[in-house]
Residue frames relative to the residue before (quaternion, step in Angstrom):
aa qw qx qy qz dx dy dz
D 1.0000 0.0000 0.0000 0.0000 0.00 0.00 0.00
I 0.6498 0.5163 -0.3223 0.4553 3.60 0.90 -0.90
A 0.6526 0.5096 -0.3134 0.4649 3.56 0.89 -0.89
K 0.6624 0.5138 -0.3076 0.4501 3.59 0.97 -0.81
Y 0.6447 0.4914 -0.3316 0.4826 3.55 1.01 -0.77
E 0.6817 0.4909 -0.2969 0.4541 3.63 0.97 -0.82
S 0.6730 0.5154 -0.3275 0.4173 3.65 0.93 -0.72
G 0.3163 -0.7688 0.5040 0.2343 3.61 1.03 -0.66
E 0.5019 0.6765 -0.3940 0.3676 3.58 1.34 0.15
Y 0.7302 0.3676 -0.2025 0.5391 3.55 1.24 -0.32
P 0.0042 -0.8752 0.4837 0.0080 3.62 0.78 1.02
W 0.6582 0.5353 -0.3290 0.4147 3.59 1.03 -0.52
T 0.7809 0.2818 -0.1563 0.5351 3.59 1.01 -0.73
H 0.7925 0.1986 -0.1150 0.5651 3.61 1.12 -0.45
P 0.0043 0.8107 -0.5834 0.0498 3.61 0.36 1.22
N 0.1511 -0.7558 0.6298 0.0960 3.54 -1.18 0.61
T 0.0067 0.8719 -0.4871 0.0489 3.55 0.38 1.27
D 0.1906 -0.7047 0.6744 0.1105 3.50 -0.99 1.03
W 0.2960 -0.8153 0.4692 0.1656 3.60 -0.08 1.28
F 0.6579 0.4900 -0.3301 0.4670 3.58 0.94 -0.72
E 0.6333 0.4978 -0.3436 0.4827 3.61 1.08 -0.63
E 0.6922 0.4940 -0.2823 0.4440 3.61 0.92 -0.81
A 0.7883 0.3889 -0.1624 0.4483 3.58 0.79 -1.11
L 0.7563 0.3493 -0.2051 0.5138 3.64 1.14 -0.46
K 0.4745 -0.6552 0.5133 0.2865 3.56 -1.08 0.74
D 0.5623 -0.5801 0.4748 0.3491 3.49 -1.35 0.42
Y 0.7892 -0.0316 0.0234 0.6129 3.51 1.14 -0.62
S 0.2174 -0.7668 0.5891 0.1330 3.54 -1.23 0.40
Q 0.4665 -0.7079 0.4568 0.2695 3.57 -1.01 0.79
S 0.0237 0.7338 -0.6789 -0.0102 3.54 -1.29 0.60
R 0.0263 -0.8209 0.5686 -0.0455 3.57 -0.58 1.17
H 0.0264 -0.7937 0.6076 -0.0108 3.55 -0.89 0.95
H 0.0217 0.7874 -0.6154 0.0293 3.63 -0.83 0.92
N 0.0188 0.7994 -0.5998 0.0286 3.55 -1.02 0.78
F 0.0676 -0.7774 0.6250 0.0236 3.54 -1.03 0.86
S 0.0340 0.8166 -0.5741 0.0485 3.62 -0.71 0.96
V 0.1149 -0.7515 0.6482 0.0440 3.53 -1.27 0.58
M 0.0420 0.7826 -0.6187 0.0543 3.55 -1.07 0.78
G 0.2619 0.7506 -0.5835 0.1658 3.52 -1.28 0.47
G 0.1315 0.8092 -0.5691 0.0638 3.54 -1.21 -0.45
T 0.4582 -0.6356 0.5404 0.3065 3.49 -1.35 -0.28
R 0.7542 -0.3413 0.2656 0.4941 3.58 -1.27 -0.30
N 0.7870 0.3391 -0.1552 0.4915 3.57 0.99 -0.83
V 0.7745 0.2581 -0.1368 0.5611 3.59 1.18 -0.39
T 0.0102 0.7780 -0.6280 0.0116 3.60 -0.92 0.93
Y 0.0523 -0.7889 0.6119 0.0220 3.55 -1.15 0.60
H 0.0073 -0.7545 0.6561 0.0175 3.47 -1.34 0.50
G 0.0126 0.7935 -0.6060 0.0545 3.57 -0.83 1.04
S 0.0285 0.8011 -0.5978 0.0065 3.52 -1.14 0.59
F 0.1020 -0.7657 0.6311 0.0704 3.54 -1.23 0.58
G 0.0080 0.8299 -0.5558 0.0487 3.56 -0.78 1.01
T 0.1566 -0.7649 0.6164 0.1023 3.55 -1.27 0.47
Q 0.0673 -0.7808 0.6197 0.0422 3.51 -1.19 0.54
F 0.0229 -0.7855 0.6184 -0.0086 3.60 -1.00 0.83
D 0.0064 -0.7801 0.6252 -0.0223 3.56 -0.89 0.98
D 0.2675 -0.7751 0.5565 0.1339 3.53 -0.77 1.04
G 0.5578 -0.5928 0.4589 0.3561 3.59 -1.26 0.31
I 0.4813 -0.6728 0.4902 0.2745 3.53 -1.29 0.40
Y 0.5774 0.5988 -0.3879 0.3970 3.60 1.20 -0.08
T 0.5858 -0.5870 0.4277 0.3597 3.56 -1.16 0.64
N 0.7402 0.1868 -0.1227 0.6341 3.58 0.95 -0.91
S 0.0374 0.8717 -0.4831 0.0739 3.56 0.35 1.26
A 0.1215 -0.7532 0.6405 0.0877 3.52 -1.05 0.84
T 0.5390 0.6231 -0.3743 0.4256 3.53 1.38 0.33
S 0.2315 0.7474 -0.6064 0.1413 3.53 -0.98 0.88
Y 0.1504 -0.7798 0.6024 0.0799 3.58 -1.22 0.47
N 0.0025 -0.7841 0.6198 -0.0323 3.57 -0.80 1.06
R 0.0164 0.7982 -0.6013 0.0314 3.56 -0.91 0.90
Y 0.0794 -0.7570 0.6474 0.0392 3.52 -1.12 0.87
N 0.0185 0.8150 -0.5785 0.0292 3.55 -0.83 0.97
L 0.1445 -0.7769 0.6125 0.0211 3.50 -1.10 0.97
K 0.0114 0.7971 -0.6028 0.0328 3.62 -0.90 0.87
L 0.0224 -0.7767 0.6288 -0.0276 3.55 -1.04 0.96
N 0.0105 -0.7785 0.6274 -0.0160 3.55 -0.94 0.95
L 0.0294 0.7976 -0.5989 0.0651 3.54 -0.78 1.05
N 0.0154 -0.7870 0.6165 -0.0194 3.59 -0.92 1.03
A 0.0284 0.8146 -0.5780 0.0386 3.56 -0.81 0.93
K 0.2579 -0.7400 0.6049 0.1416 3.51 -1.05 0.89
I 0.3154 -0.7855 0.5090 0.1561 3.52 -0.36 1.33
N 0.7487 -0.1761 0.1423 0.6231 3.58 0.95 -0.95
E 0.7705 -0.3667 0.2453 0.4601 3.58 -1.21 -0.18
F 0.7370 0.4206 -0.2277 0.4776 3.59 1.22 -0.41
I 0.7903 0.3102 -0.1154 0.5156 3.60 1.06 -0.80
S 0.0892 0.7598 -0.6417 0.0545 3.59 -0.96 0.89
I 0.1579 -0.7905 0.5890 0.0580 3.54 -1.11 0.75
G 0.1248 -0.7857 0.6022 0.0672 3.55 -1.24 0.46
L 0.0897 -0.7816 0.6156 0.0458 3.55 -1.09 0.69
D 0.0141 -0.7765 0.6298 -0.0138 3.59 -0.88 0.99
I 0.0101 -0.7813 0.6224 -0.0461 3.52 -0.87 1.07
V 0.0196 0.7803 -0.6238 0.0410 3.57 -0.89 1.02
G 0.0007 -0.7978 0.6024 -0.0274 3.57 -0.86 0.98
I 0.0177 -0.8020 0.5965 -0.0261 3.57 -0.88 0.94
Q 0.0509 -0.7644 0.6412 0.0448 3.55 -1.09 0.81
E 0.0922 -0.7951 0.5994 0.0095 3.57 -0.84 1.00
N 0.0852 -0.7583 0.6440 0.0545 3.54 -1.02 0.91
R 0.0214 -0.8108 0.5839 -0.0363 3.55 -0.38 1.24
K 0.0386 -0.8024 0.5952 -0.0198 3.55 -0.85 1.02
Y 0.0186 0.8046 -0.5911 0.0538 3.56 -0.80 1.02
P 0.5264 -0.5499 0.5105 0.3998 3.57 -1.32 0.13
T 0.5821 -0.5818 0.4053 0.3980 3.62 -1.14 0.23
K 0.6330 0.5028 -0.3282 0.4887 3.60 1.21 -0.36
S 0.4805 -0.6796 0.4814 0.2749 3.53 -1.02 0.85
A 0.6525 -0.4986 0.3983 0.4087 3.53 -1.33 0.31
S 0.6127 0.5619 -0.3367 0.4423 3.55 1.12 -0.78
A 0.6541 0.5107 -0.2995 0.4708 3.55 0.98 -0.86
I 0.6692 0.5006 -0.3041 0.4573 3.57 0.94 -0.92
Y 0.7449 0.4007 -0.2309 0.4809 3.61 0.89 -0.85
N 0.7613 0.4369 -0.2470 0.4105 3.58 0.56 -1.14
T 0.7883 0.2571 -0.1474 0.5392 3.56 0.82 -0.93
G 0.6650 0.4583 -0.3065 0.5038 3.54 1.30 0.09
L 0.8202 0.3068 -0.1514 0.4584 3.56 -0.12 -1.33
M 0.7568 0.4346 -0.2237 0.4339 3.55 0.72 -1.04
R 0.7801 0.3472 -0.1792 0.4886 3.57 1.11 -0.51
M 0.5067 0.6720 -0.4288 0.3283 3.59 1.16 -0.29
Y 0.4578 -0.7012 0.4689 0.2809 3.56 -0.94 0.85
P 0.4980 -0.6567 0.4709 0.3148 3.62 -1.00 0.74
T 0.6365 0.5206 -0.3180 0.4720 3.60 1.29 -0.27
F 0.5609 0.5276 -0.4007 0.4965 3.60 1.29 0.28
H 0.4922 -0.6464 0.5070 0.2879 3.50 -1.24 0.70
A 0.3672 -0.6564 0.6039 0.2638 3.56 -1.15 0.65
I 0.7383 -0.0826 0.0944 0.6627 3.54 0.91 -1.13
F 0.4828 -0.6736 0.4748 0.2961 3.56 -0.88 0.88
P 0.6121 -0.6060 0.3617 0.3568 3.62 -0.93 0.91
G 0.8573 0.1331 -0.1249 0.4813 3.53 -1.01 0.99
T 0.6851 0.4187 -0.2832 0.5245 3.59 1.27 0.27
D 0.3865 -0.6671 0.5524 0.3170 3.53 -1.33 -0.18
L 0.4298 0.7208 -0.4296 0.3335 3.55 1.29 0.45
P 0.3427 -0.7729 0.4953 0.1995 3.62 -0.63 1.04
G 0.5211 -0.6475 0.4705 0.2965 3.55 -1.17 0.67
P 0.7244 -0.4660 0.3134 0.3998 3.53 -1.37 -0.12
D 0.4235 -0.6643 0.5475 0.2823 3.54 -1.36 0.10
I 0.5021 -0.5822 0.5112 0.3842 3.56 -1.37 -0.03
E 0.7778 -0.1715 0.1462 0.5868 3.60 0.97 -0.92
Y 0.8373 0.2435 -0.1855 0.4531 3.54 -1.32 0.44
G 0.5550 -0.6269 0.3973 0.3756 3.60 1.17 0.19
D 0.4364 0.7169 -0.4389 0.3209 3.56 1.28 0.29
Q 0.1658 0.7516 -0.6125 0.1803 3.53 0.07 1.31
P 0.4783 -0.7360 0.3814 0.2897 3.63 -0.32 1.25
M 0.6363 0.5403 -0.3437 0.4303 3.66 0.92 -0.69
V 0.7229 0.3906 -0.2034 0.5324 3.55 1.28 -0.52
S 0.6527 0.5556 -0.3167 0.4062 3.59 0.87 -0.99
A 0.7278 0.4339 -0.2488 0.4693 3.56 1.02 -0.75
S 0.6407 0.5461 -0.2979 0.4500 3.57 1.31 -0.16
D 0.5957 -0.5667 0.4174 0.3871 3.56 -1.25 -0.16
K 0.3508 0.7479 -0.4831 0.2903 3.57 1.27 0.39
T 0.7117 0.4088 -0.2602 0.5086 3.60 1.17 -0.52
G 0.7034 -0.3681 0.2684 0.5457 3.59 1.31 -0.03
F 0.3383 -0.7210 0.5533 0.2442 3.57 -1.16 -0.53
D 0.2195 -0.7159 0.6451 0.1521 3.50 -1.41 0.35
D 0.0211 -0.8236 0.5640 -0.0563 3.56 -0.15 1.33
D 0.0008 0.8267 -0.5568 0.0804 3.54 -0.43 1.29
K 0.0314 -0.8034 0.5943 -0.0193 3.62 -0.49 1.18
R 0.0687 -0.8020 0.5927 -0.0291 3.55 -0.92 1.06
Y 0.0819 -0.7824 0.6172 0.0091 3.54 -1.01 0.89
R 0.0078 0.7978 -0.6017 0.0378 3.57 -0.94 0.91
S 0.0114 -0.7756 0.6309 -0.0152 3.55 -1.08 0.86
N 0.0309 -0.7845 0.6192 -0.0151 3.56 -0.83 1.04
N 0.0087 0.8212 -0.5627 0.0942 3.58 -0.58 1.21
I 0.0041 -0.7950 0.6050 -0.0434 3.53 -0.93 1.02
L 0.0805 -0.7516 0.6538 0.0351 3.53 -0.97 0.99
S 0.0466 -0.8122 0.5804 -0.0349 3.57 -0.68 1.16
V 0.1106 -0.7645 0.6342 0.0324 3.52 -1.30 0.67
N 0.0805 -0.7717 0.6306 0.0211 3.54 -1.06 0.90
F 0.0294 -0.8087 0.5859 -0.0419 3.53 -0.73 1.19
K 0.2118 -0.7566 0.6090 0.1088 3.54 -0.73 1.16
V 0.3892 -0.7503 0.4902 0.2128 3.52 -0.60 1.22
P 0.4208 -0.7266 0.4875 0.2395 3.60 -0.66 1.11
G 0.8115 0.2938 -0.2090 0.4598 3.58 -1.02 0.79
V 0.7227 0.3283 -0.2098 0.5708 3.63 1.27 -0.21
N 0.2648 -0.8023 0.5161 0.1409 3.58 -0.11 1.26
G 0.8138 0.2414 -0.2033 0.4880 3.56 -0.84 1.04
L 0.6165 0.5416 -0.3545 0.4483 3.60 1.21 -0.05
E 0.0364 0.8062 -0.5848 0.0817 3.57 -0.64 1.15
L 0.1929 -0.7303 0.6419 0.1317 3.54 -1.22 0.65
K 0.0385 -0.8089 0.5848 -0.0462 3.49 -0.64 1.20
G 0.0922 0.8010 -0.5874 0.0691 3.50 -1.09 0.68
Y 0.0200 -0.7852 0.6174 0.0439 3.55 -1.30 0.41
Y 0.1896 -0.7390 0.6339 0.1270 3.46 -1.31 0.45
A 0.0971 -0.7999 0.5922 0.0081 3.62 -0.68 1.13
Y 0.0303 -0.7685 0.6391 -0.0014 3.53 -1.04 0.91
D 0.0290 -0.8180 0.5727 -0.0450 3.54 -0.46 1.23
M 0.0757 -0.8064 0.5864 0.0112 3.54 -0.97 0.87
Y 0.0060 -0.7928 0.6095 -0.0046 3.61 -1.09 0.67
F 0.0244 -0.7818 0.6228 -0.0158 3.57 -0.94 0.99
Q 0.0358 -0.7706 0.6363 0.0082 3.51 -1.17 0.74
N 0.0034 -0.7617 0.6476 -0.0187 3.55 -0.91 0.96
R 0.0262 0.8186 -0.5689 0.0752 3.59 -0.61 1.15
K 0.0864 -0.7657 0.6366 0.0295 3.54 -1.03 0.87
L 0.0884 -0.7615 0.6420 0.0099 3.53 -0.83 1.12
F 0.0350 -0.8006 0.5964 -0.0462 3.54 -0.50 1.31
Q 0.0274 -0.8143 0.5787 -0.0348 3.60 -0.49 1.18
K 0.0476 0.8137 -0.5763 0.0586 3.53 -0.90 0.88
P 0.5730 -0.5723 0.4203 0.4093 3.69 -1.08 0.34
W 0.1575 -0.7717 0.6073 0.1041 3.53 -1.24 0.50
V 0.4224 -0.7181 0.5185 0.1925 3.56 -1.30 0.38
L 0.0505 -0.7529 0.6556 0.0278 3.55 -1.05 0.89
Y 0.2940 -0.7741 0.5462 0.1267 3.58 -1.22 0.57
T 0.1296 -0.7657 0.6283 0.0464 3.49 -1.24 0.72
L 0.3936 -0.7130 0.5309 0.2342 3.57 -1.05 0.75
D 0.3125 -0.7067 0.5998 0.2079 3.55 -0.92 0.94
K 0.2439 -0.8352 0.4828 0.0996 3.50 0.25 1.41
E 0.6557 0.5244 -0.3304 0.4311 3.63 0.83 -0.87
A 0.6912 0.4526 -0.2821 0.4876 3.57 0.89 -0.90
Y 0.6070 0.5616 -0.3496 0.4404 3.59 1.05 -0.72
L 0.7223 0.4280 -0.2449 0.4849 3.61 0.86 -0.99
A 0.6147 0.5569 -0.3463 0.4383 3.58 1.13 -0.67
A 0.6456 0.5089 -0.3127 0.4758 3.57 1.22 -0.56
G 0.6318 -0.5736 0.3355 0.3990 3.62 1.20 0.18
N 0.4942 0.6478 -0.4494 0.3662 3.58 1.20 0.24
T 0.3748 -0.7533 0.5096 0.1798 3.58 -1.18 0.63
G 0.6356 -0.4782 0.3630 0.4854 3.61 1.18 -0.39
K 0.6309 0.5167 -0.3129 0.4869 3.54 1.33 -0.24
E 0.6787 0.5152 -0.2891 0.4363 3.56 1.06 -0.81
D 0.6319 -0.5371 0.4071 0.3828 3.53 -1.29 0.55
G 0.1410 -0.8211 0.5515 0.0422 3.58 -0.90 0.98
T 0.2434 0.8169 -0.4966 0.1635 3.55 1.23 0.41
A 0.6494 0.5373 -0.3134 0.4376 3.57 1.09 -0.77
F 0.7163 0.4315 -0.2484 0.4888 3.58 1.20 -0.37
L 0.4744 0.6442 -0.4558 0.3902 3.56 1.20 0.42
F 0.0649 -0.7574 0.6452 0.0762 3.57 -1.05 0.72
S 0.4098 -0.7410 0.5053 0.1661 3.48 -1.11 0.93
K 0.1068 -0.7581 0.6392 0.0723 3.51 -1.28 0.52
T 0.2813 -0.7573 0.5709 0.1463 3.57 -0.80 1.07
I 0.0620 -0.8172 0.5722 -0.0290 3.58 -0.71 1.13
G 0.6771 0.4839 -0.3730 0.4101 3.51 -1.29 0.45
F 0.7886 -0.2629 0.2085 0.5153 3.52 -1.14 -0.63
P 0.5700 -0.6321 0.4023 0.3372 3.57 -1.06 0.71
E 0.7947 0.0089 -0.0097 0.6068 3.59 1.21 -0.46
P 0.6496 -0.5268 0.3526 0.4197 3.67 -1.11 0.40
R 0.0155 -0.7813 0.6239 -0.0024 3.53 -1.26 0.62
V 0.1920 -0.7868 0.5814 0.0774 3.57 -1.12 0.72
T 0.0886 -0.7439 0.6602 0.0531 3.50 -1.18 0.79
N 0.0916 -0.7945 0.5995 0.0316 3.62 -0.61 1.09
T 0.0154 -0.7957 0.6055 -0.0066 3.59 -0.91 0.87
S 0.0141 -0.7794 0.6264 0.0011 3.56 -0.99 0.88
Y 0.0020 -0.8010 0.5962 -0.0543 3.56 -0.88 0.97
T 0.0225 -0.7890 0.6132 -0.0316 3.55 -0.99 0.98
E 0.0800 0.7758 -0.6258 0.0120 3.54 -1.09 0.69
D 0.0391 -0.7682 0.6371 0.0502 3.54 -1.19 0.54
S 0.1435 -0.7676 0.6234 0.0393 3.50 -1.25 0.69
K 0.1037 -0.7814 0.6152 0.0116 3.54 -0.95 1.06
T 0.0067 0.8046 -0.5921 0.0446 3.57 -0.74 1.06
A 0.0632 -0.7752 0.6282 0.0218 3.53 -0.96 0.96
N 0.0151 -0.8059 0.5896 -0.0518 3.55 -0.79 1.03
I 0.0037 0.7685 -0.6395 0.0232 3.59 -1.03 0.91
K 0.0017 0.8095 -0.5855 0.0438 3.54 -0.94 0.89
L 0.1836 -0.7513 0.6266 0.0956 3.52 -0.99 0.92
D 0.0543 -0.8437 0.5296 -0.0687 3.49 -0.45 1.30
Y 0.0303 -0.8034 0.5947 -0.0022 3.55 -0.93 0.93
K 0.0716 0.7703 -0.6264 0.0955 3.52 -0.84 1.08
N 0.2004 0.7742 -0.5726 0.1803 3.55 -0.81 1.01
T 0.2249 -0.7456 0.6123 0.1365 3.53 -1.28 0.45
F 0.1622 -0.7911 0.5880 0.0453 3.55 -0.87 1.06
N 0.8660 0.0225 -0.0583 0.4961 3.50 -0.98 0.98
A 0.5869 -0.6433 0.3231 0.3706 3.52 1.25 0.74
V 0.7363 0.3905 -0.2368 0.4993 3.64 1.25 0.11
H 0.7279 0.3864 -0.2439 0.5112 3.60 1.16 -0.48
D 0.1398 -0.7977 0.5855 0.0370 3.57 -0.66 1.17
V 0.0716 -0.7694 0.6338 0.0339 3.52 -0.94 0.89
D 0.0737 0.7734 -0.6221 0.0969 3.60 -0.79 1.07
A 0.2309 0.7769 -0.5514 0.1978 3.59 -0.41 1.19
F 0.0168 0.7992 -0.6008 -0.0042 3.55 -1.14 0.50
I 0.1349 -0.7219 0.6680 0.1202 3.53 -1.38 0.28
A 0.0300 -0.8170 0.5732 -0.0548 3.54 -0.87 1.00
Y 0.1209 -0.7548 0.6417 0.0627 3.49 -1.34 0.49
E 0.0131 0.7986 -0.6008 0.0331 3.55 -0.96 0.86
Q 0.0737 -0.7869 0.6127 0.0013 3.53 -1.11 0.82
N 0.0557 -0.8085 0.5859 -0.0056 3.54 -0.93 0.96
E 0.0727 -0.7631 0.6408 0.0430 3.51 -1.15 0.73
F 0.0816 -0.7992 0.5952 -0.0176 3.54 -0.86 1.07
N 0.0060 0.7773 -0.6285 0.0265 3.58 -0.97 0.92
S 0.0076 0.7696 -0.6385 0.0033 3.55 -1.13 0.75
R 0.0586 0.7801 -0.6205 0.0542 3.57 -1.08 0.68
G 0.1094 0.8079 -0.5723 0.0882 3.51 -1.10 0.56
W 0.1357 -0.7764 0.6092 0.0879 3.56 -1.25 0.21
N 0.0582 -0.7798 0.6183 0.0790 3.50 -1.25 0.35
A 0.0832 -0.7886 0.6089 0.0203 3.58 -1.12 0.61
F 0.1612 -0.7817 0.6016 0.0324 3.47 -1.17 0.89
R 0.0159 0.7701 -0.6370 0.0299 3.56 -1.07 0.86
R 0.0402 -0.7629 0.6448 0.0261 3.53 -1.20 0.65
F 0.7078 0.4501 -0.3441 0.4219 3.57 -1.34 -0.14
F 0.1817 0.7677 -0.5772 0.2108 3.53 0.86 1.03
V 0.4713 -0.6644 0.5046 0.2862 3.56 -1.01 0.76
S 0.7991 0.0513 0.0246 0.5985 3.55 1.07 -0.84
D 0.4229 -0.6880 0.5180 0.2819 3.56 -1.22 0.48
R 0.4797 0.6773 -0.4338 0.3507 3.61 1.21 0.33
L 0.7426 0.2732 -0.1862 0.5824 3.57 1.27 -0.30
P 0.0248 -0.8380 0.5448 -0.0164 3.60 0.15 1.23
Y 0.4243 0.6959 -0.4559 0.3575 3.54 0.81 1.10
L 0.6454 -0.5732 0.3334 0.3792 3.60 -0.98 0.68
F 0.6585 0.5450 -0.3256 0.4043 3.55 0.92 -0.86
A 0.6732 0.5119 -0.2920 0.4468 3.56 1.16 -0.58
G 0.5628 0.6204 -0.3765 0.3957 3.61 1.25 -0.16
G 0.5878 -0.5907 0.4237 0.3549 3.53 -1.26 0.26
D 0.5703 -0.6024 0.4427 0.3406 3.58 -1.27 0.24
A 0.6077 0.5741 -0.3621 0.4123 3.58 1.09 -0.60
E 0.8641 0.0987 -0.1084 0.4815 3.53 -1.11 0.93
K 0.3923 0.7126 -0.5053 0.2882 3.60 1.13 0.38
N 0.1317 -0.8044 0.5782 0.0367 3.53 -1.15 0.56
N 0.0350 -0.7722 0.6344 0.0003 3.57 -1.08 0.81
A 0.0557 0.8028 -0.5916 0.0492 3.59 -0.93 0.82
R 0.0839 -0.7892 0.6071 0.0390 3.57 -1.16 0.63
A 0.0354 -0.7898 0.6124 0.0005 3.57 -1.08 0.71
A 0.0239 -0.7773 0.6286 -0.0038 3.54 -1.26 0.58
T 0.0494 -0.7763 0.6285 0.0050 3.54 -1.15 0.77
S 0.0230 -0.7744 0.6322 -0.0080 3.55 -1.05 0.85
I 0.0502 -0.7494 0.6598 0.0226 3.53 -1.07 0.90
F 0.2661 0.7767 -0.5181 0.2397 3.57 -0.12 1.26
P 0.6725 -0.4546 -0.5836 -0.0215 1.54 -1.40 2.00
L 0.3417 -0.6756 0.5847 0.2915 3.56 -1.28 0.17
R 0.0897 -0.8141 0.5736 0.0157 3.54 -0.68 1.07
Y 0.0570 -0.7746 0.6298 0.0114 3.50 -1.17 0.80
A 0.0190 -0.7967 0.6040 -0.0001 3.57 -0.94 0.78
């Protein structure tokens, strides 16, 4: 047996699987691109940028990826010798995709514990071998064979600021800003049963095979995981509004006496709301949408939070 495992000539009965080699890529892609433009005049300056980021998963059969798009705009204008304004806009979109199985499940009960005498993929096929427990077979657990976790996030941060130098009073300035921040998240978790395969070794050898011959006819399948597909949809939204005003005085008298004082007021309002819905008993995994699920054991929930207003002086 040891010689057969070592030789690699009997892949059907004596596999010698290096699970890290089979389930992990030699390298993973990460791409970053950024385009920016800046300029202006004596009284107006601007800076804008647009960037993208892509990160691939490290698994051979990977359902993991990360895409981000970010936009930034900064504008400053001097209206006259007393008034200047500024505008800052930041927008970010993230697309996060994962398998339904956690990294812990893929590594701890998969990669680190799987037997080297188990098949990752049976020779000449795309059929995955068996698991030790919980259906955690790394070639499947890291893929979309068990479903997918699609998480989309959107963020926008916006600030409008004004600075006013009070005429006739040296060192007295009135400053203020208004910030409006928004965040959205839409997540869909689609879980479905998956299939693993095991070789009926006794029947395979009884038929006169040695371990070199194709054994596809002697594979039997096992369906693992949930008994039928199920979907959980989650949507979450929050917004924050902040208004700030500050009266600031700085001056020096007779070159030795410094005066630095201010009074400020700030108010913040925060709102959050969200909902989630669950469906199971899908007839097919081809339509992972709520309307296609069954009515039994379905669930819908909604929540909202408001904190209004918070004031500081």
